[in-house]
DRENGUTI-305903 format. One record per residue (C-alpha): residue number from 1; residue in three letters; z, y, x. Coordinates in Angstrom, 3 decimals, m for minus. Layout:
REM DRENGUTI-305903
DRENTOR   nr  rest         w         v         u
DRENTOR  NUM   ALA         Z         Y         X
...
END
This chain:
REM DRENGUTI-305903
DRENTOR   nr  rest         w         v         u
DRENTOR    1   MET  m168.274    72.480   m29.652
DRENTOR    2   LYS  m169.944    68.677   m29.038
DRENTOR    3   LYS  m168.714    69.226   m25.469
DRENTOR    4   VAL  m165.045    70.046   m26.324
DRENTOR    5   LEU  m164.711    67.111   m28.703
DRENTOR    6   THR  m166.191    65.022   m26.158
DRENTOR    7   LEU  m163.947    66.643   m24.053
DRENTOR    8   TRP  m160.582    65.859   m25.925
DRENTOR    9   VAL  m162.061    62.129   m26.911
DRENTOR   10   ALA  m161.999    61.365   m22.960
DRENTOR   11   VAL  m158.871    62.859   m22.561
DRENTOR   12   MET  m156.874    60.860   m25.561
DRENTOR   13   ALA  m158.533    57.568   m24.237
DRENTOR   14   VAL  m156.854    58.456   m20.244
DRENTOR   15   SER  m153.620    59.200   m22.335
DRENTOR   16   TYR  m153.548    56.219   m24.471
DRENTOR   17   SER  m154.709    54.152   m21.857
DRENTOR   18   HIS  m151.757    55.370   m19.572
DRENTOR   19   ALA  m149.146    54.755   m22.156
DRENTOR   20   GLN  m150.791    51.208   m22.127
DRENTOR   21   PHE  m149.608    50.588   m18.952
DRENTOR   22   ARG  m146.917    51.518   m18.943
DRENTOR   23   LEU  m145.978    49.131   m21.482
DRENTOR   24   ILE  m146.873    46.202   m19.300
DRENTOR   25   ASP  m144.341    47.917   m16.802
DRENTOR   26   ARG  m142.333    44.917   m15.664
DRENTOR   27   GLY  m138.596    47.851   m16.350
DRENTOR   28   SER  m138.791    48.696   m13.096
DRENTOR   29   SER  m137.039    52.642   m12.583
DRENTOR   30   PRO  m139.272    55.106   m11.128
DRENTOR   31   GLY  m136.187    56.167    m8.405
DRENTOR   32   PHE  m134.470    52.562    m7.853
DRENTOR   33   GLY  m137.286    51.833    m4.704
DRENTOR   34   LYS  m136.593    55.326    m3.135
DRENTOR   35   ALA  m133.106    55.448    m3.732
DRENTOR   36   ILE  m133.058    51.995    m2.054
DRENTOR   37   GLU  m134.888    53.093     0.936
DRENTOR   38   THR  m133.174    56.263     1.386
DRENTOR   39   ILE  m129.580    54.346     1.086
DRENTOR   40   LEU  m131.462    51.482     3.533
DRENTOR   41   GLY  m132.739    54.796     6.483
DRENTOR   42   ASP  m128.780    56.025     6.477
DRENTOR   43   PHE  m127.419    52.434     7.364
DRENTOR   44   PRO  m127.759    53.103    10.802
DRENTOR   45   TYR  m125.747    55.728    10.572
DRENTOR   46   ASN  m122.889    54.467     9.279
DRENTOR   47   TYR  m124.224    56.211     5.631
DRENTOR   48   LYS  m122.561    59.584     7.001
DRENTOR   49   HIS  m125.478    61.755     5.586
DRENTOR   50   ILE  m124.714    59.948     1.595
DRENTOR   51   THR  m120.849    59.855     1.932
DRENTOR   52   GLY  m119.946    62.018    m1.176
DRENTOR   53   GLU  m115.556    62.470    m1.891
DRENTOR   54   LEU  m113.079    60.203    m1.070
DRENTOR   55   VAL  m112.300    57.621    m4.347
DRENTOR   56   LEU  m109.811    54.838    m3.142
DRENTOR   57   ALA  m108.110    55.001     0.785
DRENTOR   58   GLU  m105.766    51.525     1.309
DRENTOR   59   GLY  m104.343    51.228     4.779
DRENTOR   60   ASP  m108.090    50.196     7.162
DRENTOR   61   LEU  m110.373    50.717     4.142
DRENTOR   62   SER  m111.184    53.988     2.742
DRENTOR   63   GLN  m114.024    54.088    m0.679
DRENTOR   64   PHE  m116.285    57.248    m0.954
DRENTOR   65   ALA  m118.384    57.993    m3.899
DRENTOR   66   SER  m122.185    57.529    m2.012
DRENTOR   67   THR  m124.233    60.890    m2.989
DRENTOR   68   ILE  m127.192    58.640    m3.284
DRENTOR   69   SER  m127.004    56.277    m7.044
DRENTOR   70   LEU  m129.240    53.323    m8.297
DRENTOR   71   PRO  m131.209    53.966   m11.633
DRENTOR   72   GLY  m128.850    51.705   m13.895
DRENTOR   73   SER  m125.808    51.680   m12.053
DRENTOR   74   GLU  m122.111    52.046   m13.286
DRENTOR   75   SER  m120.750    53.219    m9.889
DRENTOR   76   CYS  m122.238    53.280    m6.219
DRENTOR   77   LEU  m119.325    53.528    m3.387
DRENTOR   78   ILE  m119.526    53.916     0.444
DRENTOR   79   ALA  m116.635    51.142     1.834
DRENTOR   80   HIS  m115.383    52.857     5.963
DRENTOR   81   TYR  m113.639    50.059     7.984
DRENTOR   82   HIS  m111.198    51.171    10.604
DRENTOR   83   SER  m109.950    48.586    12.090
DRENTOR   84   GLY  m110.515    48.358    15.821
DRENTOR   85   LEU  m112.376    45.180    15.623
DRENTOR   86   ASP  m114.494    46.342    12.618
DRENTOR   87   THR  m116.034    50.014    12.233
DRENTOR   88   THR  m118.683    49.526    10.170
DRENTOR   89   ALA  m119.458    50.753     6.455
DRENTOR   90   SER  m120.901    48.595     3.368
DRENTOR   91   TRP  m122.149    50.366     0.574
DRENTOR   92   GLN  m121.861    48.292    m3.166
DRENTOR   93   ALA  m123.577    49.630    m6.740
DRENTOR   94   LEU  m122.286    47.976   m10.424
DRENTOR   95   MET  m125.643    47.256   m11.778
DRENTOR   96   PHE  m124.360    45.308   m14.791
DRENTOR   97   ARG  m120.940    44.151   m17.217
DRENTOR   98   GLY  m121.489    41.743   m20.184
DRENTOR   99   GLU  m119.597    38.974   m21.469
DRENTOR  100   ALA  m123.393    37.104   m22.135
DRENTOR  101   PHE  m124.400    34.438   m19.282
DRENTOR  102   ASP  m128.743    34.610   m20.488
DRENTOR  103   ALA  m128.546    38.814   m20.207
DRENTOR  104   ALA  m126.646    38.712   m17.022
DRENTOR  105   ALA  m128.896    36.334   m15.409
DRENTOR  106   LYS  m132.111    38.458   m16.836
DRENTOR  107   GLU  m130.802    41.544   m15.166
DRENTOR  108   TYR  m129.832    39.350   m11.688
DRENTOR  109   LYS  m133.165    37.713   m11.594
DRENTOR  110   ARG  m134.894    41.486   m12.717
DRENTOR  111   LEU  m132.862    43.150   m10.107
DRENTOR  112   TYR  m134.312    40.208    m7.339
DRENTOR  113   HIS  m137.301    40.957    m7.967
DRENTOR  114   GLN  m136.833    44.865    m7.906
DRENTOR  115   LEU  m135.013    44.580    m4.604
DRENTOR  116   LYS  m138.004    41.826    m3.306
DRENTOR  117   GLY  m140.293    45.033    m3.852
DRENTOR  118   CYS  m138.399    47.744    m2.120
DRENTOR  119   LYS  m139.191    48.783     1.708
DRENTOR  120   LEU  m137.809    50.784     4.943
DRENTOR  121   ARG  m140.447    53.275     6.177
DRENTOR  122   MET  m139.028    53.793     9.574
DRENTOR  123   VAL  m139.682    57.259    11.942
DRENTOR  124   ASP  m142.981    56.044    13.370
DRENTOR  125   GLY  m144.541    54.906    10.497
DRENTOR  126   SER  m144.130    51.356    10.409
DRENTOR  127   VAL  m142.892    50.312     7.414
DRENTOR  128   TYR  m140.592    47.071     6.775
DRENTOR  129   TYR  m140.390    45.118     3.606
DRENTOR  130   LEU  m137.090    43.079     2.363
DRENTOR  131   ASP  m137.428    39.487     1.939
DRENTOR  132   GLY  m135.231    36.176     1.443
DRENTOR  133   GLU  m134.853    33.303    m1.121
DRENTOR  134   PHE  m133.506    33.594    m5.119
DRENTOR  135   GLU  m130.180    31.756    m5.600
DRENTOR  136   ARG  m130.231    30.634    m9.310
DRENTOR  137   ALA  m128.028    31.946   m11.585
DRENTOR  138   ASP  m125.928    29.364   m13.208
DRENTOR  139   GLU  m123.473    29.104   m15.802
DRENTOR  140   SER  m121.556    26.456   m14.426
DRENTOR  141   LEU  m120.727    28.846   m10.976
DRENTOR  142   ASP  m118.105    31.909   m10.852
DRENTOR  143   PHE  m121.032    33.502    m8.305
DRENTOR  144   VAL  m124.239    33.121    m6.758
DRENTOR  145   THR  m126.019    35.724    m4.363
DRENTOR  146   SER  m129.545    36.448    m3.300
DRENTOR  147   THR  m129.592    37.968     0.248
DRENTOR  148   LEU  m132.635    39.849     1.638
DRENTOR  149   LYS  m133.309    40.920     4.897
DRENTOR  150   ILE  m136.033    43.661     5.910
DRENTOR  151   GLN  m138.270    42.085     8.207
DRENTOR  152   THR  m138.263    44.012    11.756
DRENTOR  153   ALA  m137.271    43.668    15.563
DRENTOR  154   ASP  m134.741    46.377    15.235
DRENTOR  155   GLU  m131.714    45.900    17.068
DRENTOR  156   ARG  m129.908    47.922    14.566
DRENTOR  157   PHE  m131.084    45.797    11.218
DRENTOR  158   ARG  m130.079    42.353    13.314
DRENTOR  159   GLU  m126.924    42.175    11.006
DRENTOR  160   PHE  m128.024    43.730     8.067
DRENTOR  161   LYS  m128.262    41.934     4.935
DRENTOR  162   VAL  m128.395    42.529     0.909
DRENTOR  163   GLU  m126.655    40.929    m1.308
DRENTOR  164   LEU  m127.639    40.794    m4.786
DRENTOR  165   GLU  m124.645    38.634    m6.319
DRENTOR  166   LEU  m123.615    37.498    m9.367
DRENTOR  167   LEU  m119.809    36.948   m10.378
DRENTOR  168   TYR  m118.165    35.831   m13.253
DRENTOR  169   LYS  m114.659    37.927   m13.754
DRENTOR  170   LEU  m112.345    36.901   m15.910
DRENTOR  171   ASP  m114.362    36.977   m19.306
DRENTOR  172   HIS  m117.281    39.008   m18.223
DRENTOR  173   TRP  m119.919    39.139   m16.149
DRENTOR  174   VAL  m120.494    41.273   m13.509
DRENTOR  175   ILE  m124.116    41.931   m10.588
DRENTOR  176   ASN  m123.117    44.303    m7.601
DRENTOR  177   ILE  m125.790    45.098    m4.847
DRENTOR  178   ASN  m123.981    44.897    m1.799
DRENTOR  179   MET  m125.073    46.136     1.267
DRENTOR  180   VAL  m123.052    44.973     4.477
DRENTOR  181   THR  m123.503    43.957     8.290
DRENTOR  182   LYS  m122.097    40.217     9.620
DRENTOR  183   LYS  m120.761    39.937    12.192
DRENTOR  184   LYS  m119.707    36.390    13.550
DRENTOR  185   ASP  m116.236    35.479    12.895
DRENTOR  186   SER  m115.821    35.133    16.789
DRENTOR  187   ASP  m116.978    38.952    17.436
DRENTOR  188   MET  m114.378    39.891    14.726
DRENTOR  189   ARG  m110.945    38.194    16.034
DRENTOR  190   PRO  m109.461    39.443    18.634
DRENTOR  191   ASP  m109.115    37.128    22.266
DRENTOR  192   TRP  m105.468    36.044    21.147
DRENTOR  193   TRP  m106.814    34.400    18.178
DRENTOR  194   GLN  m109.634    31.942    19.667
DRENTOR  195   GLY  m106.717    31.014    22.350
DRENTOR  196   GLN  m108.287    33.193    25.541
END
């Protein structure tokens, strides 16, 4: 009986310490990092493995639901461009919508730290982390954007970036996470535009 009681006390102590550890967790979603890694890994394939149903088609742009959602997101969309100059895709999650700037700024900062802890594991086992500069939220600005990049020499990610943006829209603030490629303007213009 004494051994059973001792074992029970030990189990309760471990459970209590585990509960205490959870209380000091910074609020990160357990699936956030894994979801980001899956999305990053599908970027070189224009997100084709995580593209769901068509949501909207307008001109050279089609938007699809993403089959991978970030915990806490309101919506996750993949946009495919169909122009002759740009056939890339982008991924976007709407993470916050609210009227109070202080709540938006706090969430913006939390999401930045969460993104900065995300990684991409390559097929060869090498691991690369997102890194970038934090742009502080300011209520006097209509938008701020913090940009993170994957620190890899892999050419496929040379123009790739993750943008965390805080925007003011009419009467509320929104926070988006965008995964995009940004080509140089000169690469996007036809020859006649450049005067050649």
